[in-house]
Every structure is written in structure tokens, then in C-alpha cells.
C-alpha positions as CSV (number, residue, x, y, z in Angstrom):
1,G,43.9,-17.4,-52.8
2,I,43.4,-13.6,-52.9
3,Q,40.0,-13.8,-54.5
4,E,38.9,-16.3,-51.9
5,Y,40.0,-14.0,-49.2
6,K,38.0,-11.1,-50.6
7,I,34.9,-13.3,-50.7
8,S,35.3,-14.4,-47.1
9,S,36.1,-10.9,-45.9
10,T,32.9,-9.6,-47.6
11,T,30.9,-12.4,-46.2
12,M,32.4,-11.7,-42.8
13,M,31.5,-8.0,-43.1
14,R,28.0,-8.9,-44.1
15,S,27.5,-11.3,-41.2
16,T,28.9,-8.7,-38.8
17,F,26.5,-6.1,-40.2
18,V,23.6,-8.4,-39.8
19,A,24.7,-9.2,-36.2
20,L,25.0,-5.5,-35.5
21,A,21.6,-4.7,-37.0
22,G,20.1,-7.4,-34.8
23,L,21.9,-5.8,-31.8
24,M,20.7,-2.4,-32.8
25,M,17.1,-3.7,-32.9
26,V,17.5,-5.2,-29.5
27,V,19.0,-2.1,-28.0
28,A,16.2,0.1,-29.5
29,D,13.7,-2.3,-28.0
30,V,15.4,-2.1,-24.6
31,F,15.8,1.7,-24.6
32,G,12.1,2.2,-25.4
33,V,10.7,5.7,-25.5
34,D,11.0,8.7,-23.2
35,V,7.9,10.6,-22.3
36,N,7.6,14.3,-21.2
37,N,3.9,14.9,-21.7
38,L,0.6,13.0,-21.8
39,Q,0.3,13.0,-25.6
40,Q,3.7,11.2,-25.9
41,L,2.5,8.7,-23.3
42,A,-0.7,8.0,-25.2
43,D,1.3,7.6,-28.4
44,A,3.7,5.2,-26.7
45,K,0.9,3.1,-25.4
46,K,-0.8,3.1,-28.7
47,G,2.4,2.1,-30.4
48,G,2.8,-0.9,-28.2
49,E,6.0,0.3,-26.6
50,K,7.2,-2.2,-24.1
51,L,9.5,0.2,-22.2
52,I,8.1,3.6,-21.4
53,T,10.3,6.0,-19.4
54,I,8.4,9.0,-17.8
55,K,10.9,11.9,-17.4
56,N,9.9,15.3,-16.0
57,L,6.1,15.4,-16.5
58,E,3.5,17.9,-15.4
59,V,0.0,16.4,-15.3
60,P,-2.7,19.0,-15.9
61,A,-5.3,19.7,-13.2
62,G,-8.2,17.3,-13.1
63,V,-6.5,14.8,-15.4
64,T,-5.3,11.3,-14.6
65,L,-1.9,10.1,-15.5
66,D,-3.2,7.2,-17.6
67,L,-1.3,3.9,-17.3
68,D,-4.6,2.1,-17.8
69,N,-4.7,-1.1,-19.9
70,L,-1.0,-1.4,-20.4
71,Q,-0.1,-4.2,-22.7
72,A,1.2,-7.4,-21.1
73,G,5.0,-7.3,-20.7
74,T,5.2,-3.5,-20.5
75,T,7.6,-1.8,-18.1
76,V,7.0,1.9,-17.1
77,E,9.9,3.7,-15.5
78,F,9.6,6.9,-13.5
79,A,12.9,8.8,-14.0
80,G,12.2,12.5,-13.4
81,K,9.8,14.6,-11.3
82,V,6.1,14.1,-11.9
83,T,3.8,16.9,-10.6
84,F,0.0,17.5,-10.8
85,G,-2.1,20.6,-11.4
86,Y,-4.5,21.7,-8.8
87,T,-8.2,21.4,-8.8
88,Q,-10.8,20.0,-6.4
89,W,-11.7,16.6,-7.6
90,L,-11.6,12.9,-6.5
91,G,-8.9,11.7,-8.9
92,P,-7.1,9.3,-9.1
93,L,-4.0,11.2,-10.1
94,I,-2.5,8.0,-11.5
95,K,-4.3,4.9,-12.8
96,I,-2.4,1.7,-13.4
97,T,-4.0,-1.4,-14.8
98,G,-2.9,-4.5,-16.8
99,K,-1.5,-8.0,-16.6
100,N,2.2,-8.9,-16.3
101,I,3.3,-5.2,-16.1
102,K,6.1,-3.6,-14.2
103,I,6.2,-0.1,-12.7
104,E,9.6,1.0,-11.6
105,G,11.2,4.0,-10.0
106,K,14.7,5.0,-11.1
107,P,17.2,6.7,-8.7
108,G,16.5,10.4,-8.3
109,H,12.9,10.4,-9.4
110,V,10.0,11.7,-7.3
111,I,6.2,11.6,-7.8
112,D,5.1,14.7,-5.9
113,G,1.4,15.1,-5.1
114,D,2.0,18.5,-3.4
115,G,-0.9,17.6,-1.1
116,A,-0.6,20.8,1.0
117,R,-2.7,22.5,-1.7
118,W,-5.6,20.3,-0.6
119,W,-4.9,19.6,3.1
120,D,-7.4,21.2,5.4
121,G,-7.4,18.7,8.3
122,K,-10.6,17.1,7.0
123,G,-9.2,14.4,4.7
124,G,-12.0,12.6,2.8
125,N,-14.6,13.6,5.3
126,G,-15.3,17.1,4.1
127,G,-13.7,20.4,3.1
128,R,-12.0,20.5,-0.2
129,K,-12.5,17.6,-2.6
130,K,-9.2,15.8,-2.7
131,P,-7.9,13.4,-5.3
132,R,-6.8,9.9,-4.4
133,F,-3.3,9.3,-5.6
134,I,-2.8,5.9,-7.3
135,Y,-5.4,3.3,-8.4
136,F,-3.8,-0.1,-9.0
137,Q,-5.7,-3.0,-10.5
138,A,-3.5,-5.7,-12.0
139,S,-2.5,-9.3,-12.1
140,D,1.0,-10.9,-12.1
141,S,2.5,-7.5,-11.8
142,V,5.1,-5.5,-9.9
143,I,5.4,-1.9,-8.6
144,T,8.9,-1.3,-7.2
145,G,11.2,1.6,-6.1
146,L,8.6,4.4,-6.2
147,R,9.3,7.6,-4.2
148,I,6.0,9.3,-3.5
149,K,5.6,12.6,-1.7
150,N,2.7,14.4,-0.1
151,S,-0.4,12.5,-1.1
152,P,-3.5,14.8,-1.0
153,V,-5.5,11.9,0.7
154,H,-5.3,8.1,0.2
155,C,-2.2,7.0,-1.6
156,F,-2.5,3.4,-3.0
157,A,-5.9,1.8,-3.7
158,V,-4.9,-1.8,-4.4
159,N,-8.2,-3.1,-5.8
160,G,-9.2,-6.3,-7.6
161,C,-5.6,-7.4,-7.8
162,N,-4.2,-10.9,-8.3
163,N,-0.6,-11.8,-7.5
164,V,0.9,-8.4,-7.3
165,H,4.1,-7.3,-5.6
166,L,4.7,-3.8,-4.2
167,T,8.3,-3.4,-3.0
168,D,10.7,-0.8,-1.9
169,I,8.2,2.0,-2.0
170,S,8.6,5.2,0.0
171,M,5.6,7.3,0.8
172,D,6.7,10.5,2.6
173,N,3.8,12.6,3.9
174,R,5.7,14.1,6.8
175,D,4.7,17.6,5.6
176,G,1.1,16.7,6.4
177,R,1.7,16.3,10.1
178,V,-0.7,19.2,10.9
179,K,-3.3,19.3,8.2
180,G,-2.9,16.0,6.3
181,H,-5.7,13.5,7.1
182,N,-6.9,10.1,5.7
183,T,-3.5,9.7,4.0
184,D,-3.7,5.9,4.0
185,A,-0.6,4.4,2.4
186,F,-2.0,1.0,1.1
187,D,-5.7,0.3,1.0
188,V,-6.3,-3.3,-0.1
189,A,-9.7,-4.7,-1.3
190,N,-11.1,-7.5,-3.4
191,S,-7.7,-9.0,-4.0
192,D,-6.1,-12.4,-4.0
193,G,-2.3,-12.4,-3.6
194,V,-0.9,-9.0,-2.6
195,F,2.7,-8.9,-1.3
196,I,3.9,-5.5,0.1
197,K,7.5,-5.6,1.3
198,N,10.4,-3.3,2.3
199,C,8.3,-0.1,2.2
200,D,8.8,3.0,4.2
201,V,5.7,5.1,5.1
202,Y,5.3,8.4,7.0
203,N,1.6,9.4,7.0
204,Q,-1.5,10.5,8.9
205,D,-3.7,7.4,8.7
206,D,-3.5,3.6,8.2
207,C,-0.2,2.4,6.9
208,L,-2.1,-0.7,5.7
209,A,-5.8,-1.2,5.7
210,I,-7.2,-4.4,4.4
211,N,-11.0,-4.2,3.7
212,S,-11.4,-7.5,1.9
213,G,-9.3,-10.1,0.2
214,R,-7.0,-13.1,0.8
215,N,-3.4,-14.2,0.7
216,I,-2.0,-10.8,1.7
217,V,1.5,-10.4,3.0
218,F,2.8,-7.2,4.6
219,E,6.4,-7.7,5.5
220,N,9.5,-5.8,6.6
221,N,7.8,-2.4,6.4
222,T,8.3,0.7,8.5
223,C,5.2,2.8,9.4
224,T,5.7,6.2,11.1
225,G,3.3,8.9,12.3
226,G,0.0,7.4,11.2
227,H,-2.7,5.0,12.6
228,G,-0.6,1.8,12.4
229,I,-1.4,-1.4,10.6
230,S,-5.0,-2.2,10.3
231,I,-7.4,-4.9,9.1
232,G,-10.6,-3.2,8.4
233,S,-12.8,-1.7,9.0
234,V,-14.5,-4.9,7.7
235,G,-18.2,-5.2,7.2
236,N,-20.9,-5.4,4.5
237,G,-20.4,-9.2,4.0
238,A,-16.7,-8.9,3.3
239,Q,-14.1,-11.6,4.0
240,V,-10.5,-11.2,5.0
241,E,-8.5,-14.5,5.0
242,K,-4.9,-15.6,5.1
243,V,-3.1,-12.4,6.1
244,L,0.5,-12.3,7.3
245,V,1.9,-9.1,8.8
246,K,5.6,-9.8,9.7
247,G,8.8,-8.1,10.6
248,C,7.3,-4.6,10.6
249,K,7.9,-1.5,12.8
250,V,5.3,1.0,13.8
251,A,6.5,4.2,15.4
252,Q,5.1,7.5,16.7
253,S,1.6,6.4,15.6
254,T,-1.8,6.8,17.1
255,L,-2.3,3.0,17.1
256,G,0.1,0.0,16.7
257,I,-1.9,-2.8,15.2
258,R,-5.6,-3.1,15.0
259,I,-8.5,-5.1,13.8
260,K,-11.9,-3.4,13.4
261,T,-15.2,-4.9,12.3
262,K,-18.2,-2.8,11.8
263,K,-21.0,-2.8,14.3
264,D,-24.3,-4.5,13.1
265,E,-22.7,-5.7,9.8
266,S,-21.6,-9.2,8.8
267,C,-18.1,-10.3,7.8
268,L,-15.5,-13.0,8.3
269,L,-11.9,-12.7,9.4
270,K,-9.9,-15.9,9.3
271,D,-6.2,-17.0,9.5
272,I,-4.8,-13.6,10.4
273,T,-1.2,-13.5,11.8
274,F,0.8,-10.6,13.2
275,D,4.3,-11.8,13.9
276,D,7.5,-10.0,15.0
277,I,6.1,-6.5,15.2
278,V,7.9,-3.7,17.0
279,L,5.9,-0.8,18.4
280,K,7.6,2.4,19.4
281,N,6.0,5.4,21.2
282,I,2.4,4.5,20.3
283,K,0.0,7.3,21.5
284,K,-3.4,5.6,22.1
285,R,-3.5,1.9,21.8
286,G,-0.7,-0.7,21.2
287,I,-3.0,-3.6,20.1
288,N,-6.6,-2.8,19.5
289,I,-9.3,-5.3,18.3
290,Q,-12.8,-4.0,18.2
291,G,-16.0,-5.4,16.9
292,N,-18.1,-2.3,17.3
293,Y,-16.4,0.1,14.9
294,K,-18.1,3.2,13.6
295,N,-16.4,6.2,12.0
296,S,-18.2,8.4,14.6
297,G,-16.7,6.3,17.4
298,P,-17.6,3.0,19.2
299,T,-21.2,2.6,20.1
300,G,-22.2,0.0,22.5
301,P,-21.5,-3.8,22.4
302,P,-20.1,-5.4,19.3
303,S,-22.3,-7.7,17.1
304,P,-21.4,-11.4,16.7
305,N,-21.9,-11.3,12.9
306,C,-18.2,-10.8,12.2
307,P,-16.3,-13.9,13.6
308,I,-12.5,-13.6,14.1
309,Q,-11.1,-17.1,13.7
310,N,-7.5,-18.4,13.9
311,L,-5.9,-15.1,15.0
312,V,-2.2,-15.2,15.9
313,I,-0.6,-12.3,17.7
314,N,3.1,-13.4,18.2
315,N,6.1,-11.4,19.4
316,V,4.3,-8.1,19.2
317,R,6.4,-5.9,21.5
318,G,7.2,-2.3,22.3
319,N,5.9,0.7,24.2
320,V,2.8,2.9,24.4
321,D,2.9,6.5,25.8
322,S,1.8,6.6,29.5
323,K,-1.6,8.2,28.6
324,G,-2.4,5.3,26.2
325,T,-3.6,1.7,26.5
326,N,-1.3,-1.3,25.9
327,I,-4.0,-3.7,24.7
328,A,-7.8,-3.3,24.3
329,V,-10.1,-6.0,22.9
330,W,-13.9,-6.0,22.6
331,V,-15.3,-8.6,20.3
332,A,-18.4,-10.9,20.3
333,N,-17.4,-13.9,18.2
334,A,-13.7,-15.0,18.6
335,S,-12.3,-18.5,18.3
336,N,-8.9,-20.2,18.2
337,W,-6.6,-17.4,19.1
338,F,-2.9,-17.5,20.0
339,W,-1.4,-14.6,21.8
340,N,2.1,-13.7,22.8
341,S,2.8,-10.0,23.2
342,R,4.9,-7.7,25.3
343,V,3.5,-4.2,25.1
344,T,4.2,-1.8,28.0
345,G,4.0,1.8,29.1
346,G,0.3,2.6,28.8
347,K,-1.3,3.5,32.1
348,R,-4.9,3.7,30.9
349,E,-6.2,0.2,31.4
350,L,-9.1,-1.1,29.4
351,P,-10.6,-4.6,29.7
352,C,-10.5,-7.3,27.1
353,K,-14.0,-8.6,26.4
354,G,-15.0,-11.5,24.3
355,V,-11.6,-13.1,24.2
356,P,-11.6,-16.9,23.6
357,A,-11.7,-18.9,26.9
358,G,-8.4,-19.8,28.5
359,M,-6.5,-16.9,26.9
360,D,-4.1,-15.0,29.1
361,I,-3.9,-11.5,27.6
362,K,-2.3,-8.7,29.7
363,C,-5.2,-6.3,29.5
364,G,-6.7,-4.1,32.1
365,K,-9.3,-5.4,34.5
366,S,-11.1,-8.3,32.8
367,A,-14.8,-7.9,32.5
């Protein structure tokens, strides 16, 4: 019996060791690799690492933090402080592309653009050349939990994406109140299926700007200090379809929600819904829909080449500063709108022109 026992105990030990070895392999796989410089990052990508943790990292001036062509199934974690060297260039500071990838911020991390080094009040329209922050082109992918500070100019370019989720992202540009400019949070273009939820933005330009794309949801986000939530400016043959903006708050911003199509250009806006939006202390216009947009300012009547069809404005409520305007609409080709809003406080009345027949919108004097 003794010998039998020995055999079984050896067998047991062997099987335990095999199990442990398996576990160790799994654990190694889960722990992945920590990265503190760009060479380590390049090696990790080359080695096919599926979990890459970016700790404290200084990205040299004029260089992009390269998360380009990540392998399917890769997770990249930000776990320390990421900073960027200074030079005048157009960026991006970070580039993220791939399919079925996940970018995740861990508690305590920060991605600091230190935008003050570039800010001169001119944004992307002149002065110093400023780098855009994050270029994102992916499918079936997630960005979650990022804490971003002081973008030099535009923050996220969400371009050519398909079924991507951006959640629980904080973009804090409050230091740019005086000289920050064009610090858009999320610019979306050429995408199908973009879901932006539970984000907190403090900036000096659009919180969201959709220039083209479809199936876009912007939900439960807070936008402070910028230019509000925007569709457009749309032109140049672009289409924006099936957009839902829901459960958001816009505070201390120049504008609340707006749709702008470019004068003398063609486009199509269809199936656009703004639902359950709270506006607080908006400076200029609570709801603004304009068909004659030019960067230099509105110029004459809108052109009819950009129809706005199936627009729902529902339960959009809140206040505008007394010098501002509650609602202003000037379009040339509008059909099938539903409107239910309660925006008050603005004493500067502007008419609503081009609104579909039978609509009762509380504008200024109708024209």
C-alpha cells in the first residue's frame, strides 16, 4: 500500500504542478507588459502583447504616441501620467487604430496635453501650430475611463469608425478659459455606429460636432464652458443620419444645441433627435439652427441644398442669459419636425424662418 501511495502522491504533485504552470501562463498573459517609453511600446506591439499598460511616459516633442494598428483583442491601459514635449506641429499627440481593441484609463492616471504652451487665443485659425490630441479610427472597439487635461486644440477626432463606444471620459480644459480656442471634445466624421456616454467635458468649443456619419448616440454627457452640442457644420455633400442626443446637460456655454449647414453647399440631415436636454446659463443662443453658416459669420439667406428632415426637439429646457436669444432658426428646406422646448431668459428676440408649416415654436417675431 505504501508504494501505491507514493505513486499517487507523485502523480498528484505532478498534476498540481501542471495546473500551476497553466495558471502561471494565464496570469502572465493577464498581467501583460508595462511600458515607460516609446521603444518599450513598439516592442510590446511587435511582440503581440494583448495587455499593454502605459505607466508614466514622456512623449518627445513632435512624436505621436503610436497605438496604431493594434492587434485585434488588445487592451491598452493608461495607469500613470503621460506628457508630451513641446513643438509647433499639427499632431496628433496620440493615434489609436484597430479592430476589437480596448483603451482603458485606470484610477489615478492622467493624459496631460499641457495645452497652455500652445494657447494664444487663435486655436486652429492661426498663431502657433497646435497639435490635435487623439486620432481614433477603429471598429468594434471601446475607449473608457480616460482622464484628459488641457488639449492644445481639438481633442478627439473620431473618424472612419464603425461600432465604437467612448464612455466615462473626462476632458478638463478649464485652464484654457482665456486663451484656449477650438478645443472641441468629440469631432465625429465618416462613421457608422458611435456611442458616446457618461462623459464630462469642460472646454472652449463644441462638446460634440458631427460633420458626417450615421447611427450616432450622445447620451448622459455634461458639457460646460464651450459651444454646446452641435451637428455640423455640414456641407460638401456630407450626410448626417440617425443621431440621438439624449439626457445631456449644457452649462455656461456660448450656445446650447445647434445645427449648422454651410451656405451654398449641399448636404442631408435626416432623423435627428435631441431629447431631454438641460440648458443652464447659456450666453448667446439656447437652440440655434442655421442654414447659412460660414466661419466668418452668417451671410445672407440660407441655401435649400441642405434639407433637414425628421428633426425632433423634445423636452429641451433651461435658461439663456438676458442678453442672449432663446431660440433662433433660419433654414431653407425643412420638413417633418417635432418641437417641444421650454427655453427662457433670453431677451434678444430673433425670428424663426423656414420652419415647417404648422409649427408653433416660441421664437421672436416670426418673419
